[in-house]
C-alpha positions as CSV (number, residue, x, y, z in Angstrom):
1,M,-18.3,12.8,-9.8
2,T,-15.7,13.5,-7.0
3,E,-12.2,12.0,-7.8
4,Q,-11.0,9.4,-5.3
5,T,-8.1,10.2,-3.0
6,R,-5.6,7.4,-3.1
7,K,-3.3,6.7,-0.2
8,Y,0.3,5.4,-0.4
9,L,3.3,4.6,1.8
10,A,6.9,5.0,0.6
11,W,10.2,4.1,2.2
12,D,13.9,3.7,1.5
13,T,16.3,1.7,3.7
14,S,19.3,1.5,1.4
15,S,21.6,3.7,3.6
16,L,22.5,4.6,7.1
17,T,19.5,6.9,7.5
18,G,16.2,5.6,6.2
19,V,13.1,7.7,5.3
20,I,9.4,6.8,5.3
21,S,6.5,8.9,4.1
22,A,2.7,8.7,3.8
23,F,1.2,10.6,0.9
24,E,-2.1,11.1,-0.9
25,V,-2.8,11.4,-4.6
26,R,-5.9,13.0,-6.0
27,G,-5.8,13.3,-9.8
28,A,-2.8,15.4,-10.8
29,E,-2.2,16.5,-7.2
30,C,0.0,15.0,-4.5
31,R,0.2,15.8,-0.8
32,T,2.6,14.6,1.8
33,V,0.7,13.6,5.0
34,V,3.5,12.4,7.3
35,S,7.3,12.0,6.6
36,W,9.8,10.6,9.0
37,S,13.6,10.2,8.9
38,L,14.4,6.9,10.5
39,G,17.9,8.0,11.5
40,L,19.0,4.5,12.1
41,E,21.9,2.3,11.1
42,T,20.9,-0.3,8.4
43,S,21.4,-3.1,10.9
44,K,18.6,-1.6,13.0
45,H,16.0,-1.2,10.2
46,S,14.8,-4.8,10.8
47,E,13.9,-3.8,14.4
48,R,12.3,-0.5,13.6
49,L,10.8,-0.5,10.1
50,L,7.4,-2.1,10.9
51,W,7.2,-0.1,14.1
52,S,7.8,3.1,12.0
53,V,5.2,2.0,9.4
54,D,2.7,1.6,12.2
55,S,3.6,5.0,13.7
56,V,3.4,6.8,10.3
57,L,0.0,5.2,9.7
58,Q,-1.2,6.4,13.1
59,G,0.2,9.9,12.4
60,A,-1.8,10.0,9.1
61,G,-4.9,8.5,10.7
62,W,-4.9,5.6,8.3
63,I,-5.0,1.8,8.5
64,L,-3.2,-0.7,6.3
65,S,-6.3,-1.5,4.3
66,D,-6.5,2.2,3.2
67,L,-3.4,1.8,1.1
68,Q,-3.5,1.6,-2.7
69,G,0.2,0.9,-3.1
70,I,3.7,1.0,-1.6
71,A,6.7,2.7,-3.1
72,V,10.1,1.3,-2.1
73,G,13.8,2.0,-2.8
74,V,15.4,-0.9,-4.6
75,G,19.0,0.3,-4.4
76,P,21.8,0.1,-5.1
77,G,22.8,0.4,-1.4
78,S,23.3,-1.7,1.7
79,F,22.6,-5.4,1.2
80,T,21.0,-5.7,4.6
81,G,19.0,-2.5,4.4
82,L,17.6,-3.3,1.0
83,R,16.6,-6.9,1.9
84,I,14.7,-5.6,5.0
85,G,13.0,-2.8,3.1
86,L,12.0,-5.0,0.1
87,T,10.9,-8.0,2.2
88,T,8.7,-5.8,4.3
89,A,7.2,-4.1,1.3
90,R,6.5,-7.4,-0.5
91,M,5.0,-9.0,2.6
92,L,2.6,-6.1,3.2
93,A,1.7,-5.7,-0.5
94,R,0.9,-9.4,-0.9
95,S,-1.2,-9.5,2.3
96,L,-3.1,-6.4,1.1
97,S,-3.3,-7.5,-2.6
98,I,-1.8,-4.2,-3.7
99,R,1.2,-3.5,-6.0
100,L,4.6,-2.0,-5.5
101,I,6.3,1.0,-7.1
102,P,10.1,0.5,-7.5
103,L,12.4,3.6,-7.0
104,S,16.1,3.9,-7.6
105,S,17.8,4.8,-4.3
106,L,20.5,6.8,-6.1
107,A,17.9,8.7,-8.1
108,L,16.2,9.5,-4.8
109,L,19.5,10.8,-3.4
110,A,20.2,12.8,-6.6
111,R,16.7,14.4,-6.7
112,G,17.5,16.8,-3.9
113,A,20.4,18.2,-5.9
114,T,18.6,18.4,-9.3
115,S,15.6,20.2,-7.7
116,A,18.0,22.8,-6.4
117,L,19.6,23.2,-9.9
118,E,16.2,23.9,-11.6
119,V,16.9,27.7,-11.1
120,L,19.9,27.5,-13.5
121,P,19.5,28.9,-17.0
122,R,18.8,26.3,-19.8
123,S,22.3,26.8,-21.2
124,E,24.0,25.7,-17.9
125,K,25.3,22.1,-17.8
126,V,26.0,20.3,-14.6
127,L,27.4,16.8,-14.1
128,V,25.7,15.3,-11.1
129,I,27.5,12.6,-9.2
130,A,25.7,10.8,-6.5
131,C,27.9,8.3,-4.5
132,T,27.3,6.1,-1.5
133,D,29.8,3.7,0.1
134,A,29.6,0.2,-1.3
135,T,32.4,-1.0,1.1
136,K,35.3,-3.1,-0.1
137,G,36.9,0.1,-1.5
138,E,34.0,0.8,-3.9
139,W,31.2,3.3,-4.4
140,F,27.7,2.9,-5.7
141,T,27.5,5.8,-8.2
142,L,24.9,7.5,-10.3
143,M,26.3,10.0,-12.9
144,G,24.7,12.1,-15.6
145,Q,23.8,15.6,-16.8
146,H,21.5,17.2,-14.2
147,R,18.4,17.6,-16.4
148,K,18.7,13.9,-17.4
149,V,19.1,12.8,-13.8
150,R,16.0,14.8,-13.1
151,D,14.1,12.3,-15.3
152,C,15.3,9.2,-13.4
153,V,12.9,7.2,-11.3
154,A,13.6,3.5,-11.7
155,M,15.4,1.5,-14.4
156,A,13.7,-1.0,-16.6
157,D,14.2,-4.6,-15.5
158,G,14.0,-7.1,-18.3
159,D,10.6,-6.8,-19.9
160,L,9.4,-4.6,-17.1
161,P,9.3,-0.9,-18.0
162,G,11.2,1.9,-16.2
163,I,11.6,5.7,-16.2
164,W,15.2,6.7,-16.8
165,G,17.1,9.7,-18.3
166,R,19.1,9.0,-21.4
167,G,22.8,8.7,-20.7
168,V,22.5,8.4,-16.9
169,I,24.6,5.5,-15.5
170,E,24.4,3.6,-12.3
171,S,27.5,1.6,-11.5
172,V,29.8,0.3,-8.8
173,Q,33.3,1.7,-9.1
174,T,36.4,2.4,-7.1
175,P,37.0,6.0,-6.0
176,D,39.9,6.3,-8.6
177,Q,37.6,5.1,-11.4
178,V,35.0,7.7,-10.4
179,M,37.5,10.5,-10.3
180,S,39.0,9.4,-13.6
181,E,35.6,9.4,-15.3
182,V,34.5,12.7,-13.9
183,G,37.9,14.2,-14.9
184,E,37.6,12.9,-18.4
185,R,34.1,14.3,-18.9
186,L,35.3,17.7,-17.6
187,R,38.2,17.7,-20.1
188,K,35.9,16.9,-23.0
189,D,33.5,19.8,-22.1
190,S,35.2,22.9,-20.8
191,G,31.8,24.5,-20.0
192,L,30.6,21.6,-17.9
193,K,30.3,22.1,-14.1
194,W,30.1,19.3,-11.5
195,L,28.2,18.7,-8.3
196,A,29.0,15.7,-6.0
197,I,26.6,14.5,-3.3
198,G,26.2,11.6,-1.0
199,Q,27.9,9.7,1.8
200,S,31.1,9.3,-0.1
201,V,31.4,13.0,-0.5
202,E,31.1,13.5,3.2
203,R,33.5,10.8,4.1
204,Y,36.3,11.4,1.5
205,P,36.5,15.2,0.9
206,E,40.2,14.9,0.1
207,L,39.5,12.8,-3.0
208,W,37.0,15.3,-4.4
209,A,39.4,18.1,-3.8
210,K,41.6,16.7,-6.6
211,L,39.0,17.6,-9.2
212,P,38.9,21.2,-10.7
213,K,37.6,23.6,-8.1
214,K,36.7,26.3,-10.6
215,S,34.0,24.1,-12.1
216,R,32.6,22.7,-8.9
217,L,29.1,23.8,-7.7
218,Q,28.4,23.9,-4.0
219,I,24.9,23.9,-2.6
220,S,24.3,24.7,1.0
221,H,21.7,22.3,2.5
222,M,22.0,20.3,5.6
223,D,20.4,17.2,4.1
224,L,21.9,17.4,0.6
225,H,23.8,14.2,1.2
226,R,20.8,12.2,2.4
227,I,17.5,11.0,0.9
228,R,14.8,13.4,1.8
229,G,11.1,12.8,2.3
230,E,10.1,15.3,-0.4
231,S,12.3,13.4,-2.9
232,L,10.8,10.1,-1.9
233,V,7.3,11.4,-2.4
234,G,8.2,13.2,-5.6
235,L,9.6,10.2,-7.4
236,A,6.8,7.9,-6.1
237,F,4.2,10.3,-7.5
238,E,5.9,10.5,-10.9
239,A,6.0,6.7,-11.0
240,I,2.3,6.5,-10.1
241,Q,1.4,9.1,-12.8
242,Q,3.3,7.0,-15.4
243,G,1.8,3.7,-14.2
244,L,5.0,2.2,-12.9
245,F,3.4,-0.5,-10.8
246,R,4.7,-4.0,-10.4
247,D,3.5,-7.2,-8.7
248,P,5.4,-7.8,-5.4
249,I,7.3,-10.8,-6.8
250,Q,8.6,-8.7,-9.7
251,V,10.3,-6.1,-7.5
252,R,13.9,-7.1,-6.8
253,P,16.9,-5.3,-5.2
254,R,19.4,-3.7,-7.5
255,Y,22.7,-4.7,-5.9
256,L,25.0,-4.1,-9.0
257,R,27.3,-6.7,-7.6
258,A,27.1,-10.1,-5.9
259,S,26.9,-10.2,-2.2
260,E,29.8,-11.5,-0.1
261,A,27.9,-14.8,0.6
262,E,27.3,-15.3,-3.2
263,V,31.0,-14.7,-3.9
264,K,32.0,-17.2,-1.2
265,L,29.5,-19.8,-2.4
266,K,30.7,-19.5,-6.1
267,S,34.4,-19.7,-5.0
268,G,33.7,-22.8,-2.9
269,L,34.3,-21.1,0.5
270,L,30.7,-21.9,1.6
271,K,29.0,-25.3,1.4
272,P,25.8,-25.3,-0.6
273,S,22.5,-25.8,1.3
274,P,21.7,-29.5,1.9
275,V,18.3,-28.9,0.3
276,L,19.8,-27.4,-2.8
277,H,22.5,-30.1,-2.9
278,R,19.9,-32.9,-2.9
279,A,17.8,-31.0,-5.5
280,G,20.8,-30.7,-7.7
281,T,21.9,-34.3,-7.5
282,G,18.2,-35.6,-7.9
């Protein structure tokens, strides 16, 4: 009996440049059919994401009803970008009665680096630091040993399972806190090398220059600091192989901190919704 070819879409809109891919899975094989870099500010994802979905489907020669699932980056990253990406994924998944596949946006970013490091000997240890700008003087950061980072797809969420490398941490920190933690790890292990990638590395090279240069690894790749289509498809395929499917309502954004609106509401700077107010006072 011929094994069925299953069709999937995947996208991530957590950063200034989004990416969307169409790919096919047949048994233990995966093939990228179409991959686009959206190349848009997150404020524009709402205007272009559905148009991009339609264009990618046309490029693949598919229609929406062909899809068996949608993989989506859940953050951490831009509040606006994540809301748009997840809302679109949930809407389409519910209308098509298919499930979603959550992917860590920082793991997607880090995968490009860990793939490049696979050529290193087993004895080599590299601390991978993937950082994106969280605004307000903070960075969204993933940090861990490169072979453990290579095992990361999505964190568990409550009772929902995940796929995550032991000892790999996602956090929101100030630049000083990141530098302090990296420096401490390097002091504890003199043989440890380090590799930093992401938007925060491009924007603030002077901060990274404070860390030991002799143990820094440099990889020459024009897209090293951005999520790439092959990383998106690779993580999605691993999640599918491991059965990491969730109902649309179970997939939530991983913000790591409260939004500005939530902070203002809790501090009394915003008035609660009249509907919520009436419900609370019953």
